[in-house]
C-alpha positions as CSV (number, residue, x, y, z in Angstrom):
1,M,-8.7,12.7,3.2
2,S,-7.5,12.0,6.7
3,N,-7.0,8.6,8.2
4,N,-9.9,8.0,10.5
5,N,-8.6,4.6,11.6
6,L,-8.4,4.1,15.3
7,N,-5.0,2.5,14.6
8,A,-3.7,5.5,12.6
9,D,-0.3,5.3,14.3
10,S,0.0,1.7,13.3
11,C,-1.1,2.5,9.7
12,Q,1.5,5.3,9.5
13,S,4.2,2.9,10.8
14,Q,3.3,0.3,8.2
15,E,3.3,3.0,5.5
16,S,6.8,4.2,6.5
17,K,8.2,0.6,6.7
18,I,6.8,-0.3,3.3
19,L,8.0,2.9,1.8
20,D,11.5,2.4,3.3
21,Y,11.5,-1.2,2.0
22,M,10.6,-0.1,-1.5
23,L,13.1,2.7,-1.5
24,T,15.8,0.2,-1.1
25,G,14.9,-1.4,-4.4
26,H,12.6,-4.2,-3.2
27,R,9.3,-5.2,-4.7
28,I,6.4,-6.1,-2.5
29,T,3.2,-8.2,-2.7
30,Q,0.3,-8.4,-0.3
31,L,1.6,-11.7,1.2
32,E,5.0,-10.2,1.8
33,A,3.5,-7.1,3.3
34,T,1.4,-9.2,5.7
35,E,4.3,-11.4,6.7
36,M,6.9,-8.7,7.0
37,F,4.9,-5.7,8.3
38,G,1.6,-7.1,9.5
39,C,-0.1,-5.1,6.8
40,T,-3.3,-6.7,5.6
41,R,-4.3,-3.7,3.3
42,L,-1.3,-3.1,1.1
43,A,-3.3,-1.4,-1.6
44,A,-4.4,1.2,1.0
45,R,-0.8,1.8,2.1
46,I,0.2,2.1,-1.5
47,A,-2.4,4.8,-2.0
48,D,-1.1,6.6,1.1
49,I,2.5,6.4,-0.3
50,E,1.2,7.8,-3.6
51,K,-0.2,10.8,-1.8
52,R,3.0,11.2,0.2
53,L,5.3,11.1,-2.8
54,G,3.0,12.7,-5.3
55,R,3.5,9.8,-7.7
56,A,2.3,6.3,-8.0
57,P,4.6,3.4,-7.3
58,Q,4.9,1.1,-10.3
59,R,2.8,-2.0,-10.3
60,E,2.3,-5.2,-12.3
61,K,0.4,-8.4,-12.0
62,V,2.7,-11.4,-11.4
63,S,1.9,-15.1,-11.4
64,V,2.5,-17.1,-8.2
65,K,1.5,-20.5,-7.0
66,N,-1.2,-20.7,-4.3
67,R,-1.2,-23.2,-1.5
68,Y,-3.0,-25.7,-3.7
69,G,-0.4,-25.4,-6.5
70,N,-2.6,-23.4,-8.8
71,T,-1.3,-20.4,-10.7
72,V,-2.9,-17.1,-9.5
73,Y,-2.1,-13.5,-10.1
74,V,-1.2,-10.9,-7.5
75,M,-0.2,-7.3,-7.7
76,Q,3.4,-6.4,-7.1
77,Y,4.5,-2.8,-6.3
78,W,7.9,-1.0,-6.4
79,L,9.4,2.4,-6.8
């Protein structure tokens, strides 16, 4: 499947930046991806990385506090 996004160059750049970040041993959540890389579709970039590497990054649900102080669960990814 090819990337038909009009911003394909931007998506590829986000993918590379996220991959490089994870390759250095960091874990990443959607909020971190948005703040650090301007990526609002982390799950899509993770799928792209999976295709690129031929293996899926590890993932787990982690609990965090939202802006209202409630505990919510988000997905965290790493290699």
